[in-house]
N, C-alpha and C positions, 0 to 999 in steps of 0.2 A: 487444719487437718481435714482433708476431704474423705479419707477412707481410714477407718480404724480396724485393728485386728479383732476377730470374733472368737468367742469361747468355743473350744473344741473338746471332744472326748475321743480318745483313741485307746486301743489295746497295745500292750507292750509288743515291740517289734514292728508296728506300723509306722507310717510317716505322716507328717502334718505340715501344712503351709500356712503361715500367717502373712497378711498383707497390710500395707498402709500406704497412703499417698497424701502429700502435702502440696499446697500451692503458696505462691508468694512472689515478690519481686526483689532480687532475681529468683528464678525457679529453683527450688531446693533440689540438689542432686546428691547430697550426702545424707545417708540414713544410718542410724545406730540402733541395734536391738539389745534389749535388756531382759534378763530372766531373774525374777524376784529382786529387781533393783540393781543387779550386777551386769555390767556390759559384757556381751558375748564377743569373742574375738572374731574380727572380720575374716582373717586369713583361714581360720578353722571352718567357719560356717559359710563363707563366700556369699554373703547376703548383700542386697541392695534394699529396694523397697519391699522385697519379699524375703521371708526367712523360712527355709525348709529344713526340717529336722527328720532324719531317717533313722530307722532302727531304734525307735523310742525305748527308753528305760524308765522304770518307775520314778527314779529321782528327778526326772525332767518335768514332773508335775509342778505346777506353780503358775505365777502370772508372768505374762510377756507384754512388753510395750515397745514402741519404736520412738525415736527422736529424729526429726528432720532438721537440718541446720544449713544456713548460708552465712555469708559475712554480715547480713543484716540482722540475724537473730536465729532463734530456734523455737520449735514447738514440739510438745510431746503428745503422743496418742493416749487414748484411754487404755487401761490395762485389759488384757483378755486372759481368762483362766483356761489352762490346759490341764485336763485330768487324764492321767495314764493309768489304765486298769491292768491288773495282772491277768495272765491267760486264764480263762474260765470264770473270771470275776464278772458279775452281772452289774450293768449300769442301771437297770430298771428291775427292781425286785418284784416278783409276781404278787407278793402279799401287799395289800393296800395299807397305807398309813391310816391311823385313826382320824376321823372327822365327825364331829358331833352336830346334829340338828335338833332343834327344840320341837317337841311334839305338842299337839294341841292341848289346851288346858284340861279337857275331859279325859285325857289318857292318864292311867295310873303312874305314880312315881315308882322308880326302882328301889332297891334295898337301901341305897344311899340317900334317898329323898330327891333324886334328880329325875327330870322329865326329858333328858337328852338321850338321843339314840345314835349309836355309831354307824354311819353309812359308808365310811371308808373314803379314801381319795388316793389318786395317783399323782405324786409330785411331778410337775411338768419339766423334769430335768432332761438335758440332752442325752441321747444315747450314743454309744460308740459307732463311728462310721465303719462300714463293711470294708473287707480287704480290697475290694475292687473299686471303692469309691474314689471318684476323681477329686484330687486335692488341689484346688485352684483359688483364684481370687473372685470368682463370680458369685452371684447370689445363690447361696445354698439353702434349699428348703429345709434339709436336715431331718433327723428323726428324733422324736422325743418320747418320753415315758407318758403313757395315757391309759385310758380304760380299755381293756380288752373284752371283759365280760361283766354283765350286771345280773343280779338275781332279784326277784320279787319276794319280799317278805310281807307278812301281815301281822299287825300289832293289835291286840285286843284293846279297844277304847270304848268305854261307856256302852257296852252291849253290842258293839259292832266291830268289824275288823278294818283297821286303817292300813291301806297299801303303802309300801315304801320300797323303792329300789335301792339296793346297796351294791357297792363295787365288790365283785368277787375275785377279779384277777386284773393285774396290770401287765402291760407289755409295750414294746416299742412300736411306733407307727409314725406317720408323717406329722411334723410339728404343726400345731394350729397357727394360722397366720391372721390374727385379728387386726382390724384396722386401728391405727393409732391417730387420734384426733385431738385437736384443741379447739374449743368453742368459746364464745363469750360475746361481750358487748364492748364497744369503744365509745366513751362519753367524755365530755369536758369535765376537768377536775373541779371547776368553780361552779358551774350551773347544772351539770348532769345532762346537758344537751347532747344528743347522739351525733356521732360522726357519720353523716349520711353519704354513702357511696364513696367513702375514702379508699385510696389505693392501698393494697397489701403487697409487700415485697418479702420474699425469702432470699437472703443474700442480695444480689443485684437483679433478681428475676421477679417480675410482677406476676402474682398468682391469682389475683382477684380483687374484689371490692367488698366493702362492708355494706350491709343492707340499709333499708330506710330507717330502721331503729338502731343502727349501729352494730347489728349482729354480724358475726363472722364464724366460719368453720374452716379450719386448716387441716389437711391431711399431712401428717408428719412423714417426710420421706424416709425410706429405709436407711439404717445405719446412722441416723442423726444422733449426735451426742449433745449438742447445744442447739436449741431451736431459737434462732435469731429472726425476729419478725419486725419489719418497719411499717408503721401506719402513717400515711401521708394525706393531709387535708388538701384537696385540689384547690380550695378557695383560699388557702394560706392564712386561715384564722388561727391555726394551732401550730405549735412547734412539732416537727416530726417526732413521733414516739418510736424509739428503738427498744424493743422488749426481748428479754431472754425468757421464754415461757416454759414452765415445767410441763412435762407430759408423762403419761403412764406407759412405760415400755411394754407392759403386758397386754395392752390393747384397751379399747374404749376411749371415751372422751373425757377430757379434763376441762372444767369451766373456768374462765378468767374474766375478771372485770378490768378493762384497760382504761386508764385515765390519761387524757392529753392536756398539756399545759397551753393555756391561751397566750398568744403572742401579745407582748406589750404594745400599746399604741405607739406608732412612730413619732419621733420628734424631728424637727428640721435643724440641720447643722450647716454651717458654712464651711465648705471644703477647703477654703483658703486659710482658715484659722485653726488653732489648736483647740481640741474639745476634750472634755472629761465627762464620762457617763458613770454615775454611781451604780454599784452592784449590791442589791439587797438593802435598800433604804426604806422599805415598806414598814408599816405598822409602828412607826415612830422609833424604830431601832437605828443604831448606828450602822452605816453600810459595812459590809464585809470588805469591800475594796472598791476599786474603780478601774475603768478602762480608759486609758489616755491615748487620744488619737492626735498625733502632731499634724501641723499644717501640711497639706499635700499628701496625706496618707492614703486617700481614696484613689483607686485605680480602676480603669475599665479592663475587661478581660484581655484586651490587646496590650496592656501595660501602660497606656496613656494615662497621665495624671488627670483626675477629674476635679475641677475647681468650682463647680456650681453648688447649688443647694442639694443637700443629701437628706433623704428620709431614712432615719436610723431607728431600728427597733432592736433593743437589747432586753431579752427576757431572762431574768435571774430566778433560779430555783433555790430557795433559801432553806437549808436543813435546820435552821433554828425554828422553823414552823413545822411542827410534826405532821400537819395535814398534807404537806407537799410530798411525803415519802411515796405515796401511791402513784404520783405523776412522774417520778424520776425515771430516766431512761437507763437501759442495760442492767447488768447485775454488778456493776462497779468492780470489774476485774481487768487485769492486764497480764501479759505474758512476760515472765522474767527471763534472765539470761540463760537459765537452764531449760527453758521451754515449758515451765509449769504455769498454769493459770492460777494466779494468786490475787487476793482481794485488796481493794483500796478503801480508805476512809475519806468521805467527801466533806469539804467545807463549803461547797456551793458549785452549781453548774450554771452556765449561761449560754444562750443561743443568740447569734447576731444576724441581722438581716439589713444590709445597706443597699439602698436603691437611689437612682437618679431622681431628683425631685419632679421633673417634668415627664420623662418617658417611662419611669418605673423600671428601667433596666437594672439588673443586678450589678453590684460593684464589689470589688475585692479591696484589700488593703495591703500596703507595704508594712514595714515593721511598726507595730503598736506596742504599748506598754500595759501590762496588767499589774496593778498595785494592790496588795492585800494587807489589811490592817492586822499587824501582829497581835494586837490586843484582843482579837477575836479568836485566837488559838489558845484554848484553855489547857491543853496538854503541852508543857514546855518541850518535851522530847520531839514533838511534831514540827517545831520551828525549823529544825535542821534538815527535815526530810520533805518539805513542801515542794510540790512540782505542779507544772501546768500540763494538762492532758487534753487530747481531743479524741472524740469517739469515732471509731470506724463503723459506719452504719451497716456494713455487710457482715462483719464478724462479731459485732456487739462488744468488742474489746477496746479498752482505752489505750492510746498510743502516746508516748511521752513527747511533749512539744518543747519543754525546757524546764530549768530549775528556777525557783523563786529564791532570791538572795536578799538578806537584810540590807536595808538602806534607810537613811533618815528622810524625813519629809514632813509636810504640814498640810492642813486643809484650810486655806484662807486664814482667818483670824483665830482659828482654834489652836490649842496647844500642840507642841511638837509631838509627833508620833513616830514609831518605828514601823516601816512597811517592808513587806516582802515583795520584791519587784522581779518581774520576768517579761520576756518579749516573745511575740509571735507574729506571724503573717497569716492573714485570713484569706485563703485562696479558694475555699469551697465552703458550702453551707454545712458546717459541722457543729456539734455541741462541744463546748469546752468545760473544763473541770479543774477546780483547785483541790488537789488530793494529796494524801500521803500513803505510801505503802505501809501496811500494818502487819507485823509478824506475830503478834500475840493472839493466837488463834486456837479455837477449840471446836468441838462438835457437841450438839445438844440432842439427846434422844427423846423423841416424841412419838406417842402412839394415839390412834383414834379408835373408838369403840362404838358399837351400834347402840349401846344403852349404858345406864349408870351402874350396871352390875360389874363391868370391867372384866368379863370372862375372856380368857386368852384366845378362845376359838371364835369370839365375836368381834374381832378387830376389823376395821374398815380399811380397804385399799382404795387408792384413787383419790384420797383426801389431800387437798393442797394446804400444806403447813407453811405459813409465812412468818419470818422472823425479822424484826427491825432492831438494829443495834442502836441503843441510846447512850448518850454521854451525859451523866448526871452533873448538875452544877455543883461545884465544891460547897460542901456544907449542907446541901439539900439533896441527898441521894434519891429521895422518893419523887423528886420533881425534875425530870429530865429536861435539859435545856436544848438539846439538839439530837437529831438522829445522824448516824454515821454511815450506815449501809443497810442493805436488806437482802434477804435470800428467800427463795421458795423451793420446796421439795415436795414430791408426791409420795404418799405412804405406799409401801409395798406390803407383803405378807408379814414382815417383821418390823413395821413402823417406819420411821424416817429419822435420818441424822442430818441436822442443819448446821452449817458452818456459822461461827459467830466470833467476834472479838472477845477476849477474856483477859484477866490479869491475875497473877499469882500473889502479888503483894497487897493490892487493895481489892477486896471482893466487889466493891461497888464502883470501881473505875469504869467499867462498862456494864450496862444492863441490857436485857433483851425483852422486847414486846412481841408476844407470839399469838397468832390467830390460826384458825383452821376453817376451811370451807369445803363443802361437797356439793357440786352442781349449783353453785351460787348460794347455797344455804350455809349459814354460819353454825358451827358446832359449839357446844357449851364447854367452858373450862370448869374445873373442880373449884368449889367455893373455898375461900380463905378466911371467911368470917361467918358467924360470930366466933367459931372455934376452928382452928386449923387441924385437919385430920391427916396425918402423914400416910395412913393406909389408903385413903381416897385419892390424895394427890399423887401417890405412887413413888414418893421419895422418903427415905427413912431419916430420922434425926440422928445426929445433930447437923448433918449436911444441909437438910432442908432449911434450918434456921439461918445458916450462912448464906443460902441463896435468897432469902427474904421473899419467898413466894407470895404474891398478892394478885388476886383476881381484880379485874377492872372496877367492880362494884364494892371493893373492900371497905371504903369509907363512905360511899354514896350509893345506896340501894337502887337509885333511879338510873344508874349507869348500866350498860349492857354487861352480860355475863359471858361474853364470847371471846375474852382475851385475858391473858395474865402477863405479869412482869416478874422477872427474876434478876438477881445479881449474877453476872457472869464470872463467878469465882472459880478460877482454874483449880482443878483437883490437886491436892498435895499427895504425891506418890508415897510419902512416908506415913500418911494417915489412912488406916485401913477403912475408915468410914467414908472416904472419898474416892475409893478405887472401884466402885460398883455402879458408876453412872450417877445422875443422868448426863453429867458433863464429862467429856473425854478429851484428852490432849489431842492436838491436831494430827499427830503421827499415829493415832490409835483409831483411825476411821474403821478399819476392818473389825476391831473389837466392838465398836459402837454398832455397826451394821449387823453383827452376828450375836449381839447380846441377847441372852434368854429373856423371856417375858417376866421372869422373877427378878431381874435386875432393876435397879432404880430407873424410872422413866417418868416423863410428864405426860398428862392425859387430857384428851378432849373426848366428848361423847355426844351422841345424837339424842336429842330430846324426843322421845317417842310418845305420841298421844295415844297410848293404849292400842298399839297396832301389832298384829301378828300375821306371819306369812308361813304357809306350809306348801312345799312342792313334793309330789310323789317322787319325781326324779330330782335329787338334790342338785342345786346350782348356787354358787356364790357369785352374786351379781357384781362384786368388786373385782373378781378374777375371771375374766372371760375365758381363760384357758381351762376352767373347770366345767365348761359346757359339755354335755354328752348328747349325742344324737340318739333320740329315742322317741317313739310315738307319743309317749306321755310327758315329754318335756314341755314345761310351761312356755318357754321361749323356743320356737321351732327353728329360728335362724340366728346363728351367732354373729352374723355380719350386720344385722338390722333388727332392732328391738321395737316392737309396737306395744305401747301401754294403753290399756282401756280402763276407763272408770265410769261408774254410774252414780248419779247424784240422788241421794235419798233424803227427803224431808221428813222430819219426825215431829209431830205435835204431842208434847208430853212434858211433865214437870221436871224431868232430869235429862242427863245425857245417857245414851244407850249404845251398847255394843251391837254392831251390825255385821253379819257374816255373809260372804259370798261362797257358795259351794259350786265348784266347776267340774263338770264331767263331760265326757265325749257325747256329742249329740247326734251326729249324722255320719261320721266316718266309720266304716265297718271294722277297723282295727281298734277303735277306742270307744265305741258306743257304750255308754253306761259305766265307763271306767273313770275313776277320779284323776284329775290333773293336779288339783290343789285347793287349799282353803285360804281365805283372807278374812281377818277380823279387824274392824276399825271402830273406834268409839266416835260417836257423833260429837260435833262441836257446836256449842251454843251460839245462836245469832244474837249479838249484843243489842240489836235494835228491835228485836221482836220478843215478846213475852212467851215463855213456854214453847219456844220453837228452836230446834237444833237441826243440823244437817250433817250428813256423812258422805264422803267421797270414797266409794268402795271399789277397789280394783277387781276386775274379772278377767278371765283368760279370753283374749280376742279370738274371734273366729278367723279362719284362714287356712292356708296350706300347713300341713304338718311337716316334719323335718325332711321327709322324702320328696316333698314338693310335687306330689302326684294328685292328691285329692284334697278338697276343702273339708274342714270339719266345722259345723255350726255348734259352738260350745253350748251345752245346756247349763244355764246359770240360774241359781236360786239365791235370792236375796232375803235373808231372814233376820229381822231385828230381835234382840233379846228383850224379853219383858212381855207384858200382856198387851199385844199390839194387833191392830187390824189395818189391813190395806184399805185406804179410803179414796185414793185417786191414782190414776196412771196418766202420764203425759199423752195427750190426744194424738200428736204427730207420731210418737213412738208406737202407740197401739196400732195406728193405721199402717205404719211401715211393717210391723210384724205380721199383720193380717195379710198384707200384699206380698209377703215373702214367706210362704209356708215351707215346712210344716210349722204350725203354731203350737207352742208348749201349753199344756194344761195349767190353768191357774185356779184350781178348785179349792185351794186352802187360802182363806182370807188373811192368814197371819204371815204370808210370804208372797213374793213375786218371782215368777219363773219365766224365762224367755230363752229361745234359741238365739244366741247373740247375733247381732247384725254383722254382715260381712263388710258393709260400707262404713266409712269413718263417721258418718253423721255429724253431730255437733251440739251446741248448747241448746238449740231449739228442741232437741229430742231428749236432753238430759244425759247425753252420752259424750264423753270426752276422750279423744284418741290422739296420741302423739307418737310419731316414729322417730327414732334416733339411733345412733350407733352405740350409745351408752344407756343401759336399761335404767339406771338410777336417774339419769338426767331426763329421760323420757317420762318417767313417773313424776318427777318433781314438777315438770312443766304442765303435765296433765292435771295434777292436783291443784296447782296454782290457778289454772283456768276453771277447774271445777268449783273451787272456793268462790271465785269471782262470778261464776255463772255466765261466762262469755267464751267464745272460741279463740280469742286472741289476747285476752287480758291476763293479769296475774294478781293474786291476792293471797294474803295470809289470814284475812278476816273472813269468816264464813258468812255468805249471803244466802241464807237457807231457802228463801222463797224465790230465788232466781235460777232459771235453767235447771229445774229438777225433772227427774224421770218418774219417780213414784213417791207417794206420800203415805205414811203410816200414822195412825193415831194410837198412842200408847197411854195406858193408865197403870196406876199402882194396882197390882192384882190382889185378890183376896188371899188371906193367909191359907197356906196349904195347897193352893192351886198352882200347878206347874204351867209355865209359859210354853208356847210351841217350840221356842228355841231350846228350852230345857228338855222337852220331850224328844226333840231331835237328837240331843246328846245322849239321853238315857235309853231311848228305844227308837232308833232311827228307822227301822223297818216299819214299825207300826205308824210312826209319824208320817 
């Protein structure tokens, strides 16, 4: 499906046009349109690939999708929502919705004991098209609900007034068009070796190369529903990796670690003789099956039989090895007869590469036999459904090659065994698969939070949630023997719903292994030991007991805390305890996606090292559509985010909070006005006694949102405690002196500078990273700052490397306030 219908909002009486377009061989010419799953009559609506509805009525609200079909098959589009408003009904209410931000710790709590303040927000919902709006199939910028007017408020905090801008009125305006990106690294699954300068394909089109360290950035084309990317090693050391990568439709970048499977070393075969190559014999296991090549099976592209020496490389990806899941290609899906994309459960994938022994020219094959050991299929119901598939590298979908049928057989002197046997011809370099369609499906609701408080308004968007389906060995449900499929979904404002296999008869027939990452950083799962807390996990009893929730470190505290496993127990519709999530029947996707935060769900959270951020102009970094153009915006450009950090070394017996206070320094519209605050606790250097370091964010100097004048941000770095500034990086001091004006540094308990406009680097103790995703820019900058280099990355603090300023802190005498405390209680005097 090349073009999918888009969501529209119209007023009753207007008209709307939906469009779709499919490709295939032969070219699809028959299109069918559906409203809420019911096919619309072609004679009444006279549609083809376009559907036009005139004189809209309220009852025509709902979802619309198309289906294209030929004699070769069918494909469905993604559904599009049509909202029909009554005359006079507003699609964008002027009153903003509630949106809470946390105030600094020195601000007083309200009557309920909360330090959160309502700054309001405008939901980025589409607005109704005007009566004269052209209704076609081209790219529509559209109009969306957004901020029309903001007001400045002042909140009394510790003897001073804290400025904050709140949304006063919402209205319709042009929709934000944030860039949608996927970034990451491509490395070998076995050694971690980067794929240097590998080719990147979208569909059949080459779009670029990976970098020296295997890094890549892909801009997602508009209207993309499935992002299918193929990575090719030009040196042919790895099997081509075809990945269906998740992305955030609301904009920004999602980070992905892509693993490639190393090709097996070739063996020499005699083309005149029959040959058998085992599939999955590694690690002392019985092979899953074998590839049988009869004499004369090898062909040149011209069709001539090749009878010489053949170099044959057959690489098998064995799902009995859990570590192989990350290297598997595609998302294990195929298109059924109804045109729906539905899942497969794999028993193994293999890639073949046959070449002439002397010239190295590629060879094809005539009919060859694939034999699968039926004893390796632990679910008896799968024996009747096993098929042979090949992967289409452009669509990322598996296409049926043939059925595997039971047949007797033996392996040399071993006992007689039952095999499933199928045939195929290898005409092009594709990945093949031993799979069964599986219709026992559910959805799992997962949310990610910014901390362990699990506040509904502190959910994280743009987190990649990954689920691997595991098949437990009979009798040992806690010890899975194989993985069956995997899926990844990006969290939105209401979490994520992940598809997974499930079973209503046996709760442990399938289990799921779930992880979460944000910008390459793993989020933590809720603990399951020493005592399971249903309120923390997010699922009430007794359903939680049936799911058997276990974090990875449940039995071994040395294991990581970043994954959990559950039984995929399909909910019983007659049991009220199982009708409120976190597992939903497959037909209840909408219920899962729209479930309130009070409903059962599974949780991940970000481990914060005592970190706090405050922006005068509120902005949710995980939702780029929440950006507001304002002179006091921390990020002046929603298309490009520049993160700046300064490294502070602290000599003292403990870890200390360090604050950066950021105000306008040179721009006439913002001079002296607060942009925001950042608090970070220093991290101890494990190799140095009584030394810690802090990587503190500050607002970068540069153009403000109107792109007319540069502002040199006035940054003050203040550690909490009885601290004295004892050293400043010589190169940084020299740079600041050469780029006036120079900020006064007349208080030894702080460091103040007019932030540099240039990106500088670790030699100055300043770390700057620009990216289309603010969180990713900050993560990369923090990693470099911890490492003390301009291109490295570390999670261990190296406090004496690449620092900008050093403070010496002591335990202060009783009754004496630190400068940090005086700044909080009497900022004007301080």
